[in-house]
N, C-alpha and C positions, 0 to 999 in steps of 0.2 A: 577535432577528435582527441580524446585524452589517452595517453599511454600510461597504463597502470604499472607501477613498480611497487612490489610488496614491501612493507616494513613490519616489524614485530608489533602485533596489536596488544593493547592493554585489556585485561579482562574487566567485565562490567561487575562492579562490586554490589550494586543495588540488587541485581537479579539473584546473586548468590545469597545475600543477606535475606532477601524476601523468601527464598526457598527454605532457608533455615528457620525463619520465623513461622512459616506455614507448618513445617514439620513439628515444631514445638507446640504450636496452637492445636494441631491435630492430636498430638499426644495428650494434651490437657483436656480436649473435648472428649477423647475416648475414655479417659480416666473418670470424667464426670458422668459419662453414660453408664459406666460399670458400677459406680458408687451407689447410685440410687435410681429407682424407677421414676422418681419425680423429675429427673433431668430430661425426660422426653420432650417436654414443652420447650425447654431451652434449646434442645438439639434441633428442633424444627427451624430455629433461626440461626443455628451455627452448624454449617455443613462444610465438610472437608472433602475435596476431590483429588484423586491421584490417578493419572493416566499415562503410564509408560507406553511408548510405541517405537517402532522401527520401520523405516521405509528404504527399500532397495530398488534402484532404477537402472535399467540397461538402456543405453542411449546409442543411436546411430545418427551422426551429425555430418552433413555434407560440407560444412564450413565451420570447423571447430574453433578457428581463431578470428572469425568475422572479417576475413580479408576480402580484397577485391576479387571478383569472379575469376580473373586470370591467374591469381595467386592462391586461390582457396584450395584447401586439402581436407578431405573427409577423414573421419576417425570414429572409433568405437569407444565407449566409456561405460564405467559403472560408478554410480553415486550411492553413498550410504548416509542415512540421516537417523541416528538414534535420538530420541526425544523423550522428555518428561514434562507433563503439564500438571501444575499444582494449583489448587484454588481453595480459598477459605471464605465463607460468607457468614458474616455476623449480623446482628440486628441493625447496626448503623454504619457498618464498614465492610468492604470487600478487599481481599488480598489475592494476588495471582502471580504465578511465575511460569515461564515457558523456556525450558532449557534444552538446547539441541546443538549438535555438531553437524556440519554439512561437509562431507568428505567426498571429493570428486577426483576420479582417476580415469585418464584416457590411455588407450593402448600405446599410442605414439607419444613419446616423452616430450615432443615439441609442442603438443597441445596444452591448453591452460589447465593442467591438473592443479587443484588447490584445495585448501580447507578454509571454511568460514565458521565463525561462532554465531549462533542464534540464541542469545541469552536476553531475556526480557522479564521485567517484573513491574507490578503496579500496586498501588494502594489507593483505594477510593473511600472517601469519608463523607457521610451525610451530615452536614453541619446543622441544617434545619430544613423543614419542608420546602422542597424546590431548590435548595442550594447544595451543590455538591463540589467537593474538591478532589482532584485526582492528580497523583504524581506517578510518573512512569519513567522507566529507563529501558532503552532497547539497544543492545550491543549486537548489531545485525549487519549483513552486507547490504549496500545501497547502490543502485545504478548511477553511473556517472553521466553518460551521454544519452540524451533523448534521441529517439530514432533507431536505437539498437535494443535488442531483447533485454528486458529488465531482469531476467533470471540467469543470464549467461555469465560465466566466470570471467570472460574477457571484458565485461562491462561492469564489474562489481568491485567495490572497495569496502573495507570494514569500517564501520562508523559507530559512534555511540551517541544516541540522542536522548536527552533528558527533557521531559515536558511537564510543566505544571499548568493545570487547567482548572479554572474556577467557573462553574456554570450555574445559571439561575433560570428556572422556569416558573411561570406564574399564569394562572387562569385569570382572564379578564372578563368583564361583563359581555353579555350577548354571545357567548360561546367562543370568544377570541382567546388566543394564547400568545404569550411573549416568551422569547428565549434570548438570553444574553450570555456570552462567554468571553473570558479573558484568558489568554494563553501566552506563556513564556517558554522559549525553547533554547537549549544550548546543544549544539552539535559539534562533535570533534571527529576527525577522520585520520586514517593513516596517510602517508605521503604518496603522491603520484605526480606524473608529469601532465601538464595541461596547458592549453592556450588561454591566456588571461587578457588578451587584446588582439588587435589585428596583426598577426604574425609574431606576437610576443609570447614566449613560452616560459613557464616556471617549472624547473626540474624537480623541485622539492615542495610542491604545493600541498597545503593542508586545507581542506574545506571546512575550517572551523568558523562558526558564526554564532551570533546571538540573534534571536528573532522574537519580536513581540507582536501580538495580533489581538484584535477585538472583533466580535461578530454580534449582530443583533437581528432578530427576526420577529415580526408580528404576523400572525395568521388569523384570518377571519372567515367564518363560514359564508358561502354565497348561496348554496342550495344543498339539498340532500346529497351527500357524498362528494361535494365539491367545495373547495375553499381557496381563497386568494391569499397571497403572502407578499410581503416586501422584506428584503434582506439587504443588509449593508455589512461589508467586511473591510477591514483596514489592517495592514501589517507593515513592519519595517524590519529589514534584515541587514546586519552589519558584520562584515567579514574581518577576521584578524589579519590575514595575509594580503588582501587586496581591497583597499577602500574604494577602488574604482568600480567594484562589483556591488557595493552597497546600493540598496534600492528600497523604495516604498511604493506601495500600490493601494488603491482604494477602488471598491466595486460596489455598485448598487443594482439590485435586481428586483423586478416586479413580475410575479408569476401566478400560476394556477395549479393546484393539485386536485386530482379527481379519481374516484373509484366508481366504476359502472358495473352494475349487475353481477358483481362477484367475479367478473372475468377480465376486466380492463382496468389497469392502473396507469396513470400517466401524470407527468408534470411538465410544464412548459414555462419558461421565464426568459426575459430579455432585460437589458440594462446597459450601463456604461461603466467603463473602468479607466482609471488614470494611473500611469506608471511613471515614476520619477527616478532617473539615474543621474550619476554625476556627468555622464556623457550626453544626456538628453532626456526628454520626457515625451510622452505621447498619450492621446486620448483614444480609447478603443470602444467599439460596440461589442457587447457580450450577449450570450444566449445559451440556453440549454433545453433539451427535450429528452425525456425518458418515457418509454412505453413498454408495458408488459401485458401481453394478451394470452390468456389461457384458452386454447382452442377446445372445441367440443370433443375432438378425438383424443385428447390427453396431452397433446404437444403444447409447448409454451413458446411464444414468439417474443423476443426482446429486441428493442431498438433504442439506441442512444446517440444523440448528436450534441456536441458542445463546442462553443467558441469562447475562449477564456484566456486570461493571463496565466502563464506557466513559467516557472523558473527552475533551472536544473541546480544540482548541488554546488556547482562552481559559482553560480550567480548570474549566468546568462539568462536573460529574460526573453520569452517568446510569446507570440500570439498563436495559440494552439487551436486548430480546427480539426476535430476528430469525430469519426462516425463508426459505429459498430452495429451490426445486425446479426442475430443468431436465433437458432431454434433448438429446443431441447425436447426430447421425448423419452418417457419412461416405458419400459417393457416389463410389466409385472412389478413385484416388490423389490427385486434385486438388481435390475439392469437399467441403465440409462445411457443415452447417446446424445451428443450435441455437436453442432457445427456453427462456427462464427466467422464472419468476414469483417475485417477492420481496415480503416484507412485514416491516416493522420498527416497533417501539414503543420510544421513549426516554422513560423516566419520571424526571423530575427531583425526587428526593425531598428533597434538601437545601434548594433554594430554594422548594420547594413551589409550583411554577408549573404543575403538571399534566403531562400526557403528550403527546408528539408522535408522530404516527402517519403513516407513509408506505408506499406500495407501488406496484407496477407490473409491467410486462412488458418483457423485452428479447428481440429476435430478431436473428439474424445469419446471413448466408450469405456464405461466402468461397470464392474460386476462385483456385487457384494457376495463373497464366497461363503463366509460364515458371519456370525455376529461380530467377530473381532478382526476378520481379514478381508481385504479388498484387492482386486486386480484391475488395473486400468491401462488402456492403450491410448497414447496421445500422439498426434501428428501436427506439425506446424510448418507452414511455409512463410518466410519473411523476406520482403524485398525492400531495400532502402535506396532511394534516389534523391533527386532534387538538384539545386543549383551548385552545391559543393560536392563535386564528383569524387574527391579523395576518399570520402567515407562510404561510397556506394558499395553494396554487396547484396547477395541473395543467399538464402539458407533453407535447406530442408532438414527437419529434425524429427525423428520418430523415437518414442520412448515407451518402454514397458515397465510399469510401476506396481510393485507389490507392497502393501501396507498392512502391518499388524498393529492394532491399538487395543490395549486392555481397558 
């Protein structure tokens, strides 16, 4: 389990620059629209969007610091998230920025009150038909430990992730399709304390790494509404602080996607994966299933099961087996309710430290009050267990969330 110690974060320059560019382009587009009526055709291809919003959340948490049940303490908190979303769409490029602050305060000062930045920006360029280049930068909080809530301050560090992605799609004879993508990633993080080996800790660890990946998929129609596909993925990640955490993995999946009678969507796939660490390597069976069923009464049933290679931000590699089943129902145009059950197992085969097991339930009721305001109630129960008892805990959390978005 990682012990997070805050350091002073650096601001993401790309998100700020992207926001400035968007505003300048918007001003130019507005000037063109005002100058002549003949600009209407061009305006159809050059659209600027601006959406400020604010979200206020009141939280009741039975285990605000994610401690063992014998040491857990409950707390009340108030979270504030002001946000601005910007977008600009041109004939052959898109720009976007999402700028937000995540301010969390608990009544008890011992609880993990904190502030996070959520600044992201992207530029997407259509180089030629089917070929797209996308550059993005996200200065956002990222979870450290798998098996702990991904949105909880006690499990978050501030990171900056820059991703360059080149994607190509092409139609093939007989209704087949091909997709290929190349991706390069650079991630930098604030410092924190974490275990980097069996009983070995680094008090000033930075999860800084380079990662390169390639993915290819061919899809072919089998019958009406059903297609088969084969997908291959490969990646390599290299850490600055801990070369022992460097790894490469390869996965090949063969599967089917189908859409039945306008009500059922599902995909199922299986294959093999190979992971290579400095400390060892292993061959694994992989699989995934996703089902979405729209019931006659208006409810929607969702089911997903996955068995895959998963790595956390530190570089620990796991065999993840996860399942989730949920149902959502709308009540008129403004109200919706949902319930989800989830269960996951993370098996650390390389370090041989056993398996981590967690599960729980999530429930949500949301009501659209007006066109711009929404009120939601969320409840979550989380229980973490497994072979490593030191990180076992349980948590009940209830939240009332008010959102205004212009």
